[in-house]
Each structure stands twice: as C-alpha cells, then as structure tokens.
PyMOL Python script that loads the backbone (N, CA, C, O; Angstrom):
from pymol import cmd

cmd.read_pdbstr("""\
ATOM      1  N   HIS A   1     -10.116   0.723   4.966  1.00  0.00           N
ATOM      2  CA  HIS A   1      -8.971  -0.373   4.752  1.00  0.00           C
ATOM      3  C   HIS A   1      -9.454  -1.111   5.979  1.00  0.00           C
ATOM      4  O   HIS A   1      -8.612  -1.980   6.204  1.00  0.00           O
ATOM      5  N   GLN A   2     -10.326  -1.160   6.786  1.00  0.00           N
ATOM      6  CA  GLN A   2     -10.795  -2.001   7.893  1.00  0.00           C
ATOM      7  C   GLN A   2     -11.395  -3.205   7.186  1.00  0.00           C
ATOM      8  O   GLN A   2     -11.097  -4.351   7.523  1.00  0.00           O
ATOM      9  N   LEU A   3     -12.307  -2.912   6.127  1.00  0.00           N
ATOM     10  CA  LEU A   3     -12.778  -4.234   5.420  1.00  0.00           C
ATOM     11  C   LEU A   3     -11.540  -4.932   4.920  1.00  0.00           C
ATOM     12  O   LEU A   3     -11.532  -6.160   4.996  1.00  0.00           O
ATOM     13  N   PHE A   4     -10.595  -4.372   4.467  1.00  0.00           N
ATOM     14  CA  PHE A   4      -9.469  -5.181   3.637  1.00  0.00           C
ATOM     15  C   PHE A   4      -8.944  -6.036   4.745  1.00  0.00           C
ATOM     16  O   PHE A   4      -8.722  -7.230   4.543  1.00  0.00           O
ATOM     17  N   GLU A   5      -8.666  -5.289   6.297  1.00  0.00           N
ATOM     18  CA  GLU A   5      -8.041  -6.164   7.271  1.00  0.00           C
ATOM     19  C   GLU A   5      -8.768  -7.123   7.670  1.00  0.00           C
ATOM     20  O   GLU A   5      -8.161  -8.035   8.230  1.00  0.00           O
ATOM     21  N   GLU A   6     -10.294  -7.258   7.527  1.00  0.00           N
ATOM     22  CA  GLU A   6     -10.862  -8.346   8.014  1.00  0.00           C
ATOM     23  C   GLU A   6     -11.029  -9.331   6.865  1.00  0.00           C
ATOM     24  O   GLU A   6     -11.403 -10.453   7.204  1.00  0.00           O
ATOM     25  N   THR A   7     -10.831  -9.127   5.625  1.00  0.00           N
ATOM     26  CA  THR A   7     -10.663  -9.904   4.666  1.00  0.00           C
ATOM     27  C   THR A   7      -9.277 -10.883   4.644  1.00  0.00           C
ATOM     28  O   THR A   7      -9.144 -12.103   4.550  1.00  0.00           O
ATOM     29  N   ALA A   8      -8.329  -9.791   4.771  1.00  0.00           N
ATOM     30  CA  ALA A   8      -6.870 -10.426   4.950  1.00  0.00           C
ATOM     31  C   ALA A   8      -7.000 -11.612   6.414  1.00  0.00           C
ATOM     32  O   ALA A   8      -6.350 -12.657   6.412  1.00  0.00           O
ATOM     33  N   GLN A   9      -7.641 -11.347   7.218  1.00  0.00           N
ATOM     34  CA  GLN A   9      -7.607 -12.344   8.363  1.00  0.00           C
ATOM     35  C   GLN A   9      -8.263 -13.338   7.966  1.00  0.00           C
ATOM     36  O   GLN A   9      -7.621 -14.367   8.175  1.00  0.00           O
ATOM     37  N   ARG A  10      -9.622 -13.596   7.304  1.00  0.00           N
ATOM     38  CA  ARG A  10     -10.247 -14.775   6.701  1.00  0.00           C
ATOM     39  C   ARG A  10      -9.558 -15.434   5.872  1.00  0.00           C
ATOM     40  O   ARG A  10      -9.420 -16.650   6.007  1.00  0.00           O
ATOM     41  N   HIS A  11      -8.950 -14.691   4.774  1.00  0.00           N
ATOM     42  CA  HIS A  11      -8.436 -15.221   3.462  1.00  0.00           C
ATOM     43  C   HIS A  11      -6.844 -15.116   3.240  1.00  0.00           C
ATOM     44  O   HIS A  11      -6.387 -14.914   2.115  1.00  0.00           O
ATOM     45  N   LYS A  12      -6.136 -15.246   4.221  1.00  0.00           N
ATOM     46  CA  LYS A  12      -4.649 -14.999   4.445  1.00  0.00           C
ATOM     47  C   LYS A  12      -3.865 -15.709   3.353  1.00  0.00           C
ATOM     48  O   LYS A  12      -2.921 -15.076   2.879  1.00  0.00           O
ATOM     49  N   ASP A  13      -4.112 -16.935   2.878  1.00  0.00           N
ATOM     50  CA  ASP A  13      -3.701 -17.621   2.120  1.00  0.00           C
ATOM     51  C   ASP A  13      -4.158 -17.356   0.378  1.00  0.00           C
ATOM     52  O   ASP A  13      -3.551 -17.834  -0.580  1.00  0.00           O
ATOM     53  N   ARG A  14      -5.141 -16.646   0.327  1.00  0.00           N
ATOM     54  CA  ARG A  14      -5.595 -16.653  -0.835  1.00  0.00           C
ATOM     55  C   ARG A  14      -4.800 -15.501  -1.635  1.00  0.00           C
ATOM     56  O   ARG A  14      -4.141 -14.679  -0.999  1.00  0.00           O
ATOM     57  N   PRO A  15      -4.866 -15.459  -2.899  1.00  0.00           N
ATOM     58  CA  PRO A  15      -4.389 -14.270  -3.697  1.00  0.00           C
ATOM     59  C   PRO A  15      -5.243 -12.939  -3.797  1.00  0.00           C
ATOM     60  O   PRO A  15      -6.371 -12.687  -4.221  1.00  0.00           O
ATOM     61  N   ALA A  16      -4.074 -12.084  -3.142  1.00  0.00           N
ATOM     62  CA  ALA A  16      -5.195 -10.623  -3.375  1.00  0.00           C
ATOM     63  C   ALA A  16      -4.709  -9.945  -4.516  1.00  0.00           C
ATOM     64  O   ALA A  16      -5.650  -9.576  -5.219  1.00  0.00           O
ATOM     65  N   VAL A  17      -3.457  -9.600  -5.028  1.00  0.00           N
ATOM     66  CA  VAL A  17      -3.161  -8.864  -6.177  1.00  0.00           C
ATOM     67  C   VAL A  17      -1.951  -9.565  -7.119  1.00  0.00           C
ATOM     68  O   VAL A  17      -0.929 -10.083  -6.670  1.00  0.00           O
ATOM     69  N   THR A  18      -2.288  -9.460  -8.397  1.00  0.00           N
ATOM     70  CA  THR A  18      -1.284 -10.171  -9.360  1.00  0.00           C
ATOM     71  C   THR A  18      -0.870  -9.318 -10.150  1.00  0.00           C
ATOM     72  O   THR A  18      -1.703  -8.487 -10.509  1.00  0.00           O
ATOM     73  N   TYR A  19       0.267  -9.228 -10.596  1.00  0.00           N
ATOM     74  CA  TYR A  19       0.786  -8.489 -11.732  1.00  0.00           C
ATOM     75  C   TYR A  19       1.865  -9.027 -12.201  1.00  0.00           C
ATOM     76  O   TYR A  19       2.732  -9.486 -11.457  1.00  0.00           O
ATOM     77  N   ASN A  20       1.962  -9.040 -13.730  1.00  0.00           N
ATOM     78  CA  ASN A  20       2.997  -9.652 -14.551  1.00  0.00           C
ATOM     79  C   ASN A  20       3.210 -11.165 -14.105  1.00  0.00           C
ATOM     80  O   ASN A  20       4.345 -11.640 -14.073  1.00  0.00           O
ATOM     81  N   GLY A  21       2.322 -11.752 -13.833  1.00  0.00           N
ATOM     82  CA  GLY A  21       2.620 -13.135 -13.469  1.00  0.00           C
ATOM     83  C   GLY A  21       2.855 -13.642 -11.892  1.00  0.00           C
ATOM     84  O   GLY A  21       2.804 -14.797 -11.469  1.00  0.00           O
ATOM     85  N   GLN A  22       3.125 -12.417 -11.165  1.00  0.00           N
ATOM     86  CA  GLN A  22       3.700 -12.510  -9.923  1.00  0.00           C
ATOM     87  C   GLN A  22       2.107 -12.317  -8.913  1.00  0.00           C
ATOM     88  O   GLN A  22       1.158 -11.591  -9.209  1.00  0.00           O
ATOM     89  N   SER A  23       2.197 -12.961  -8.042  1.00  0.00           N
ATOM     90  CA  SER A  23       0.872 -12.538  -7.005  1.00  0.00           C
ATOM     91  C   SER A  23       1.344 -12.498  -5.654  1.00  0.00           C
ATOM     92  O   SER A  23       2.275 -13.241  -5.344  1.00  0.00           O
ATOM     93  N   TRP A  24       0.808 -11.703  -4.773  1.00  0.00           N
ATOM     94  CA  TRP A  24       0.823 -11.871  -3.381  1.00  0.00           C
ATOM     95  C   TRP A  24      -0.389 -12.275  -2.707  1.00  0.00           C
ATOM     96  O   TRP A  24      -1.411 -11.675  -3.041  1.00  0.00           O
ATOM     97  N   THR A  25      -0.486 -13.246  -1.755  1.00  0.00           N
ATOM     98  CA  THR A  25      -1.688 -13.002  -0.967  1.00  0.00           C
ATOM     99  C   THR A  25      -2.144 -12.097   0.120  1.00  0.00           C
ATOM    100  O   THR A  25      -1.356 -11.385   0.743  1.00  0.00           O
ATOM    101  N   TYR A  26      -3.467 -12.131   0.349  1.00  0.00           N
ATOM    102  CA  TYR A  26      -3.925 -11.296   1.349  1.00  0.00           C
ATOM    103  C   TYR A  26      -2.853 -11.022   2.671  1.00  0.00           C
ATOM    104  O   TYR A  26      -2.422  -9.977   3.158  1.00  0.00           O
ATOM    105  N   GLY A  27      -2.663 -12.280   2.968  1.00  0.00           N
ATOM    106  CA  GLY A  27      -1.500 -12.111   4.429  1.00  0.00           C
ATOM    107  C   GLY A  27      -0.437 -11.418   3.887  1.00  0.00           C
ATOM    108  O   GLY A  27      -0.341 -10.277   4.340  1.00  0.00           O
ATOM    109  N   GLU A  28       0.532 -11.778   2.931  1.00  0.00           N
ATOM    110  CA  GLU A  28       1.489 -11.217   2.368  1.00  0.00           C
ATOM    111  C   GLU A  28       1.401  -9.557   2.020  1.00  0.00           C
ATOM    112  O   GLU A  28       2.274  -8.735   2.299  1.00  0.00           O
ATOM    113  N   LEU A  29       0.129  -9.291   1.343  1.00  0.00           N
ATOM    114  CA  LEU A  29       0.008  -7.751   1.258  1.00  0.00           C
ATOM    115  C   LEU A  29      -0.368  -7.159   2.455  1.00  0.00           C
ATOM    116  O   LEU A  29      -0.087  -5.969   2.594  1.00  0.00           O
ATOM    117  N   ASN A  30      -1.020  -7.815   3.461  1.00  0.00           N
ATOM    118  CA  ASN A  30      -1.478  -6.902   4.523  1.00  0.00           C
ATOM    119  C   ASN A  30       0.016  -6.477   5.316  1.00  0.00           C
ATOM    120  O   ASN A  30       0.291  -5.335   5.685  1.00  0.00           O
ATOM    121  N   ALA A  31       0.832  -7.603   5.465  1.00  0.00           N
ATOM    122  CA  ALA A  31       1.895  -7.537   6.046  1.00  0.00           C
ATOM    123  C   ALA A  31       2.766  -6.462   5.525  1.00  0.00           C
ATOM    124  O   ALA A  31       3.166  -5.650   6.359  1.00  0.00           O
ATOM    125  N   LYS A  32       3.104  -6.322   4.386  1.00  0.00           N
ATOM    126  CA  LYS A  32       3.898  -5.509   3.584  1.00  0.00           C
ATOM    127  C   LYS A  32       3.132  -3.860   4.088  1.00  0.00           C
ATOM    128  O   LYS A  32       3.759  -2.984   4.685  1.00  0.00           O
ATOM    129  N   ALA A  33       1.920  -3.778   3.740  1.00  0.00           N
ATOM    130  CA  ALA A  33       1.350  -2.458   4.078  1.00  0.00           C
ATOM    131  C   ALA A  33       1.300  -2.095   5.556  1.00  0.00           C
ATOM    132  O   ALA A  33       1.309  -0.893   5.821  1.00  0.00           O
ATOM    133  N   ASN A  34       1.251  -2.940   6.514  1.00  0.00           N
ATOM    134  CA  ASN A  34       1.286  -2.548   7.728  1.00  0.00           C
ATOM    135  C   ASN A  34       2.481  -2.264   8.165  1.00  0.00           C
ATOM    136  O   ASN A  34       2.668  -1.310   8.921  1.00  0.00           O
ATOM    137  N   ARG A  35       3.336  -2.964   7.795  1.00  0.00           N
ATOM    138  CA  ARG A  35       5.206  -2.556   7.712  1.00  0.00           C
ATOM    139  C   ARG A  35       5.316  -1.217   7.612  1.00  0.00           C
ATOM    140  O   ARG A  35       5.697  -0.451   8.496  1.00  0.00           O
ATOM    141  N   LEU A  36       4.829  -0.837   6.049  1.00  0.00           N
ATOM    142  CA  LEU A  36       4.992   0.790   5.655  1.00  0.00           C
ATOM    143  C   LEU A  36       4.251   1.504   6.435  1.00  0.00           C
ATOM    144  O   LEU A  36       4.819   2.537   6.791  1.00  0.00           O
ATOM    145  N   ALA A  37       2.929   1.325   6.951  1.00  0.00           N
ATOM    146  CA  ALA A  37       2.202   2.103   7.659  1.00  0.00           C
ATOM    147  C   ALA A  37       2.826   2.608   8.989  1.00  0.00           C
ATOM    148  O   ALA A  37       2.861   3.772   9.389  1.00  0.00           O
ATOM    149  N   ARG A  38       3.340   1.429   9.622  1.00  0.00           N
ATOM    150  CA  ARG A  38       4.257   1.900  11.089  1.00  0.00           C
ATOM    151  C   ARG A  38       5.476   2.520  10.654  1.00  0.00           C
ATOM    152  O   ARG A  38       6.006   3.221  11.516  1.00  0.00           O
ATOM    153  N   ILE A  39       6.002   2.459   9.663  1.00  0.00           N
ATOM    154  CA  ILE A  39       7.369   3.136   9.181  1.00  0.00           C
ATOM    155  C   ILE A  39       6.957   4.705   8.896  1.00  0.00           C
ATOM    156  O   ILE A  39       7.761   5.577   9.226  1.00  0.00           O
ATOM    157  N   LEU A  40       5.824   5.032   8.340  1.00  0.00           N
ATOM    158  CA  LEU A  40       5.162   6.170   7.741  1.00  0.00           C
ATOM    159  C   LEU A  40       4.946   7.111   9.423  1.00  0.00           C
ATOM    160  O   LEU A  40       5.507   8.169   9.706  1.00  0.00           O
ATOM    161  N   MET A  41       4.263   6.557  10.055  1.00  0.00           N
ATOM    162  CA  MET A  41       3.743   6.799  11.442  1.00  0.00           C
ATOM    163  C   MET A  41       4.950   7.197  12.385  1.00  0.00           C
ATOM    164  O   MET A  41       4.987   8.165  13.145  1.00  0.00           O
ATOM    165  N   ASP A  42       5.925   6.249  12.174  1.00  0.00           N
ATOM    166  CA  ASP A  42       7.162   6.465  13.187  1.00  0.00           C
ATOM    167  C   ASP A  42       7.926   7.786  12.590  1.00  0.00           C
ATOM    168  O   ASP A  42       8.683   8.458  13.291  1.00  0.00           O
ATOM    169  N   CYS A  43       7.615   8.114  11.072  1.00  0.00           N
ATOM    170  CA  CYS A  43       8.239   9.291  10.636  1.00  0.00           C
ATOM    171  C   CYS A  43       7.264  10.616  10.791  1.00  0.00           C
ATOM    172  O   CYS A  43       7.473  11.710  10.267  1.00  0.00           O
ATOM    173  N   GLY A  44       6.196  10.272  11.601  1.00  0.00           N
ATOM    174  CA  GLY A  44       5.568  11.288  11.759  1.00  0.00           C
ATOM    175  C   GLY A  44       4.216  11.829  10.732  1.00  0.00           C
ATOM    176  O   GLY A  44       3.536  12.853  10.798  1.00  0.00           O
ATOM    177  N   ILE A  45       4.183  10.933  10.003  1.00  0.00           N
ATOM    178  CA  ILE A  45       2.912  11.005   9.072  1.00  0.00           C
ATOM    179  C   ILE A  45       1.594  10.414   9.910  1.00  0.00           C
ATOM    180  O   ILE A  45       1.487   9.304  10.433  1.00  0.00           O
ATOM    181  N   SER A  46       0.595  11.535   9.872  1.00  0.00           N
ATOM    182  CA  SER A  46      -0.808  11.377  10.514  1.00  0.00           C
ATOM    183  C   SER A  46      -1.571  11.748   9.710  1.00  0.00           C
ATOM    184  O   SER A  46      -1.352  12.282   8.623  1.00  0.00           O
ATOM    185  N   PRO A  47      -2.933  11.368  10.416  1.00  0.00           N
ATOM    186  CA  PRO A  47      -4.264  11.720   9.586  1.00  0.00           C
ATOM    187  C   PRO A  47      -4.208  13.202   9.098  1.00  0.00           C
ATOM    188  O   PRO A  47      -3.912  14.151   9.824  1.00  0.00           O
ATOM    189  N   ASP A  48      -4.568  13.288   7.623  1.00  0.00           N
ATOM    190  CA  ASP A  48      -4.858  14.328   6.865  1.00  0.00           C
ATOM    191  C   ASP A  48      -3.644  14.804   6.133  1.00  0.00           C
ATOM    192  O   ASP A  48      -3.710  15.700   5.291  1.00  0.00           O
ATOM    193  N   ASP A  49      -2.373  14.107   6.511  1.00  0.00           N
ATOM    194  CA  ASP A  49      -1.265  14.273   5.562  1.00  0.00           C
ATOM    195  C   ASP A  49      -1.269  13.761   4.426  1.00  0.00           C
ATOM    196  O   ASP A  49      -2.112  12.880   4.257  1.00  0.00           O
ATOM    197  N   ARG A  50      -0.421  14.083   3.339  1.00  0.00           N
ATOM    198  CA  ARG A  50      -0.576  13.479   2.074  1.00  0.00           C
ATOM    199  C   ARG A  50       0.769  12.815   1.828  1.00  0.00           C
ATOM    200  O   ARG A  50       1.827  13.374   2.118  1.00  0.00           O
ATOM    201  N   VAL A  51       0.697  11.630   1.297  1.00  0.00           N
ATOM    202  CA  VAL A  51       2.014  11.323   1.022  1.00  0.00           C
ATOM    203  C   VAL A  51       2.217  10.743  -0.720  1.00  0.00           C
ATOM    204  O   VAL A  51       1.432  10.034  -1.348  1.00  0.00           O
ATOM    205  N   GLY A  52       3.334  11.235  -1.116  1.00  0.00           N
ATOM    206  CA  GLY A  52       3.575  10.886  -2.495  1.00  0.00           C
ATOM    207  C   GLY A  52       3.875   9.608  -2.624  1.00  0.00           C
ATOM    208  O   GLY A  52       4.661   9.094  -1.828  1.00  0.00           O
ATOM    209  N   VAL A  53       3.177   8.722  -3.867  1.00  0.00           N
ATOM    210  CA  VAL A  53       3.797   7.550  -4.224  1.00  0.00           C
ATOM    211  C   VAL A  53       4.357   7.563  -5.532  1.00  0.00           C
ATOM    212  O   VAL A  53       3.594   7.750  -6.479  1.00  0.00           O
ATOM    213  N   LEU A  54       5.720   7.372  -5.754  1.00  0.00           N
ATOM    214  CA  LEU A  54       6.235   7.479  -6.961  1.00  0.00           C
ATOM    215  C   LEU A  54       6.658   6.034  -7.380  1.00  0.00           C
ATOM    216  O   LEU A  54       7.566   5.358  -6.897  1.00  0.00           O
ATOM    217  N   THR A  55       5.763   5.704  -8.421  1.00  0.00           N
ATOM    218  CA  THR A  55       5.951   4.032  -8.604  1.00  0.00           C
ATOM    219  C   THR A  55       5.083   3.751  -9.927  1.00  0.00           C
ATOM    220  O   THR A  55       4.075   4.347 -10.305  1.00  0.00           O
ATOM    221  N   LYS A  56       5.723   2.730 -10.493  1.00  0.00           N
ATOM    222  CA  LYS A  56       4.965   2.292 -11.771  1.00  0.00           C
ATOM    223  C   LYS A  56       3.998   1.347 -11.172  1.00  0.00           C
ATOM    224  O   LYS A  56       3.981   0.946 -10.008  1.00  0.00           O
ATOM    225  N   PRO A  57       3.150   1.035 -12.196  1.00  0.00           N
ATOM    226  CA  PRO A  57       2.150  -0.403 -11.647  1.00  0.00           C
ATOM    227  C   PRO A  57       3.054  -1.579 -11.231  1.00  0.00           C
ATOM    228  O   PRO A  57       3.960  -2.045 -11.923  1.00  0.00           O
ATOM    229  N   SER A  58       2.704  -1.974 -10.067  1.00  0.00           N
ATOM    230  CA  SER A  58       3.296  -3.156  -9.614  1.00  0.00           C
ATOM    231  C   SER A  58       2.838  -3.564  -8.297  1.00  0.00           C
ATOM    232  O   SER A  58       2.161  -2.781  -7.631  1.00  0.00           O
ATOM    233  N   LEU A  59       3.160  -4.784  -7.832  1.00  0.00           N
ATOM    234  CA  LEU A  59       2.843  -5.501  -6.505  1.00  0.00           C
ATOM    235  C   LEU A  59       3.036  -4.473  -5.226  1.00  0.00           C
ATOM    236  O   LEU A  59       2.262  -4.389  -4.274  1.00  0.00           O
ATOM    237  N   GLU A  60       4.239  -3.717  -5.422  1.00  0.00           N
ATOM    238  CA  GLU A  60       4.432  -2.709  -4.721  1.00  0.00           C
ATOM    239  C   GLU A  60       3.759  -1.483  -4.628  1.00  0.00           C
ATOM    240  O   GLU A  60       3.563  -0.843  -3.594  1.00  0.00           O
ATOM    241  N   MET A  61       3.454  -1.225  -5.645  1.00  0.00           N
ATOM    242  CA  MET A  61       2.322   0.060  -5.349  1.00  0.00           C
ATOM    243  C   MET A  61       1.182  -0.312  -4.692  1.00  0.00           C
ATOM    244  O   MET A  61       0.698   0.589  -4.008  1.00  0.00           O
ATOM    245  N   SER A  62       0.522  -1.497  -4.684  1.00  0.00           N
ATOM    246  CA  SER A  62      -0.353  -2.052  -4.083  1.00  0.00           C
ATOM    247  C   SER A  62      -0.165  -1.740  -2.639  1.00  0.00           C
ATOM    248  O   SER A  62      -0.968  -1.038  -2.024  1.00  0.00           O
ATOM    249  N   ALA A  63       0.788  -2.208  -2.155  1.00  0.00           N
ATOM    250  CA  ALA A  63       1.204  -2.158  -0.793  1.00  0.00           C
ATOM    251  C   ALA A  63       1.579  -1.024  -0.192  1.00  0.00           C
ATOM    252  O   ALA A  63       1.510  -0.812   1.019  1.00  0.00           O
ATOM    253  N   ALA A  64       2.112  -0.037  -1.294  1.00  0.00           N
ATOM    254  CA  ALA A  64       2.334   1.236  -0.789  1.00  0.00           C
ATOM    255  C   ALA A  64       1.065   2.436  -0.552  1.00  0.00           C
ATOM    256  O   ALA A  64       1.047   3.284   0.340  1.00  0.00           O
ATOM    257  N   VAL A  65       0.102   2.238  -1.558  1.00  0.00           N
ATOM    258  CA  VAL A  65      -1.099   2.662  -1.299  1.00  0.00           C
ATOM    259  C   VAL A  65      -2.081   2.198  -0.218  1.00  0.00           C
ATOM    260  O   VAL A  65      -2.984   2.971   0.102  1.00  0.00           O
ATOM    261  N   LEU A  66      -1.982   1.031   0.356  1.00  0.00           N
ATOM    262  CA  LEU A  66      -2.615   0.512   1.283  1.00  0.00           C
ATOM    263  C   LEU A  66      -2.100   0.952   2.518  1.00  0.00           C
ATOM    264  O   LEU A  66      -2.820   1.251   3.470  1.00  0.00           O
ATOM    265  N   GLY A  67      -0.569   1.008   2.524  1.00  0.00           N
ATOM    266  CA  GLY A  67      -0.074   1.320   3.475  1.00  0.00           C
ATOM    267  C   GLY A  67      -0.115   2.840   4.066  1.00  0.00           C
ATOM    268  O   GLY A  67      -0.178   3.211   5.238  1.00  0.00           O
ATOM    269  N   VAL A  68      -0.062   3.558   2.910  1.00  0.00           N
ATOM    270  CA  VAL A  68      -0.416   4.815   3.324  1.00  0.00           C
ATOM    271  C   VAL A  68      -1.733   5.427   3.969  1.00  0.00           C
ATOM    272  O   VAL A  68      -1.823   6.257   4.874  1.00  0.00           O
ATOM    273  N   LEU A  69      -2.642   4.838   3.312  1.00  0.00           N
ATOM    274  CA  LEU A  69      -4.079   4.715   3.655  1.00  0.00           C
ATOM    275  C   LEU A  69      -4.337   4.265   5.242  1.00  0.00           C
ATOM    276  O   LEU A  69      -5.128   4.830   5.996  1.00  0.00           O
ATOM    277  N   LYS A  70      -3.473   3.091   5.592  1.00  0.00           N
ATOM    278  CA  LYS A  70      -3.417   2.261   6.769  1.00  0.00           C
ATOM    279  C   LYS A  70      -2.906   3.649   7.931  1.00  0.00           C
ATOM    280  O   LYS A  70      -3.364   3.752   9.069  1.00  0.00           O
ATOM    281  N   ALA A  71      -2.129   4.380   7.468  1.00  0.00           N
ATOM    282  CA  ALA A  71      -1.494   5.292   8.400  1.00  0.00           C
ATOM    283  C   ALA A  71      -2.312   6.546   8.650  1.00  0.00           C
ATOM    284  O   ALA A  71      -1.901   7.411   9.423  1.00  0.00           O
ATOM    285  N   GLY A  72      -3.619   6.668   7.918  1.00  0.00           N
ATOM    286  CA  GLY A  72      -4.554   7.530   7.930  1.00  0.00           C
ATOM    287  C   GLY A  72      -4.009   8.622   7.290  1.00  0.00           C
ATOM    288  O   GLY A  72      -4.151   9.649   7.953  1.00  0.00           O
ATOM    289  N   ALA A  73      -3.366   8.789   6.111  1.00  0.00           N
ATOM    290  CA  ALA A  73      -2.766   9.682   5.327  1.00  0.00           C
ATOM    291  C   ALA A  73      -3.662   9.546   3.860  1.00  0.00           C
ATOM    292  O   ALA A  73      -4.365   8.554   3.666  1.00  0.00           O
ATOM    293  N   ALA A  74      -3.572  10.480   3.013  1.00  0.00           N
ATOM    294  CA  ALA A  74      -3.956  10.226   1.702  1.00  0.00           C
ATOM    295  C   ALA A  74      -2.711  10.045   0.647  1.00  0.00           C
ATOM    296  O   ALA A  74      -1.649  10.650   0.795  1.00  0.00           O
ATOM    297  N   PHE A  75      -2.928   9.278  -0.268  1.00  0.00           N
ATOM    298  CA  PHE A  75      -1.912   9.150  -1.158  1.00  0.00           C
ATOM    299  C   PHE A  75      -2.057  10.090  -2.377  1.00  0.00           C
ATOM    300  O   PHE A  75      -3.129  10.372  -2.913  1.00  0.00           O
ATOM    301  N   VAL A  76      -0.977  10.483  -2.700  1.00  0.00           N
ATOM    302  CA  VAL A  76      -0.879  11.050  -4.084  1.00  0.00           C
ATOM    303  C   VAL A  76      -0.181  10.288  -4.971  1.00  0.00           C
ATOM    304  O   VAL A  76       1.011  10.100  -4.728  1.00  0.00           O
ATOM    305  N   PRO A  77      -0.728   9.746  -6.071  1.00  0.00           N
ATOM    306  CA  PRO A  77       0.020   9.189  -7.258  1.00  0.00           C
ATOM    307  C   PRO A  77       1.187  10.036  -7.982  1.00  0.00           C
ATOM    308  O   PRO A  77       0.981  11.241  -8.127  1.00  0.00           O
ATOM    309  N   ILE A  78       2.039   9.648  -8.307  1.00  0.00           N
ATOM    310  CA  ILE A  78       3.013  10.353  -9.002  1.00  0.00           C
ATOM    311  C   ILE A  78       3.736   9.483 -10.157  1.00  0.00           C
ATOM    312  O   ILE A  78       4.509   8.549  -9.947  1.00  0.00           O
ATOM    313  N   ASP A  79       3.373   9.925 -11.291  1.00  0.00           N
ATOM    314  CA  ASP A  79       3.872   9.029 -12.405  1.00  0.00           C
ATOM    315  C   ASP A  79       5.160   9.279 -12.441  1.00  0.00           C
ATOM    316  O   ASP A  79       5.478  10.468 -12.414  1.00  0.00           O
ATOM    317  N   PRO A  80       6.376   8.121 -12.521  1.00  0.00           N
ATOM    318  CA  PRO A  80       7.790   8.264 -12.757  1.00  0.00           C
ATOM    319  C   PRO A  80       7.971   8.740 -14.053  1.00  0.00           C
ATOM    320  O   PRO A  80       9.049   9.287 -14.288  1.00  0.00           O
ATOM    321  N   ASP A  81       6.984   8.632 -15.121  1.00  0.00           N
ATOM    322  CA  ASP A  81       7.466   9.013 -16.513  1.00  0.00           C
ATOM    323  C   ASP A  81       7.125  10.532 -16.663  1.00  0.00           C
ATOM    324  O   ASP A  81       7.464  11.098 -17.702  1.00  0.00           O
ATOM    325  N   TYR A  82       6.513  11.175 -15.744  1.00  0.00           N
ATOM    326  CA  TYR A  82       5.912  12.553 -15.984  1.00  0.00           C
ATOM    327  C   TYR A  82       7.289  13.377 -15.942  1.00  0.00           C
ATOM    328  O   TYR A  82       8.124  13.102 -15.081  1.00  0.00           O
ATOM    329  N   PRO A  83       7.541  14.516 -17.000  1.00  0.00           N
ATOM    330  CA  PRO A  83       8.651  15.305 -17.110  1.00  0.00           C
ATOM    331  C   PRO A  83       8.871  15.933 -15.769  1.00  0.00           C
ATOM    332  O   PRO A  83       7.899  16.183 -15.055  1.00  0.00           O
ATOM    333  N   ASP A  84      10.309  16.250 -15.318  1.00  0.00           N
ATOM    334  CA  ASP A  84      10.537  16.920 -14.102  1.00  0.00           C
ATOM    335  C   ASP A  84      10.187  18.477 -14.533  1.00  0.00           C
ATOM    336  O   ASP A  84       9.837  19.194 -13.596  1.00  0.00           O
ATOM    337  N   GLN A  85      10.235  18.996 -15.657  1.00  0.00           N
ATOM    338  CA  GLN A  85       9.772  20.409 -15.974  1.00  0.00           C
ATOM    339  C   GLN A  85       8.402  20.509 -16.337  1.00  0.00           C
ATOM    340  O   GLN A  85       7.916  21.605 -16.615  1.00  0.00           O
TER     341      GLN A  85
END
""", "prot")
cmd.dss("prot")
cmd.show_as("cartoon", "prot")
cmd.util.cbc("prot")
cmd.orient("prot")
C-alpha cells in the first residue's frame, strides 16, 4: 500500500477506480481508505489480524480492502450472496 500512497500523492486528482459509471480519484480513495484504517486501528485491529469484508463489488469495496491493508491486517472477502447455512 506504500506504492499506492505515493501514487495517490502524485496523482490525487486522477481517476483511481471506476464502477458502474462512477469513479473516485486517487485522493478520494486514499482519504476513504485512511479513514477506515484509523477506525480499525482505534478498534484494536493490528498487524496479523484478519478482517472480514462483506460487500458486493463497488467503489466502497476498493476503499474497504485498501483500508484493511493500511491498518496492517489481512482482508477476508465474504460474498453477501453466500448462503447462511
């Protein structure tokens, strides 16, 4: 994620992710990911922890995955359509 951070600083106004006709710039994506990383760390998430990410493909999914990685944890993708049983 360090490489992403450097790219976001250099190209903050360029599109970073696009989904269903909507897009976020590197600056927007980085800010959202940093905010989530801070929240996770404030909740006690630390390196080597695993964090479940329950979401369908979306812009928010990109921020969630990056935020978990920035907090030092590993993300575990969870498909919301997967049966409960």
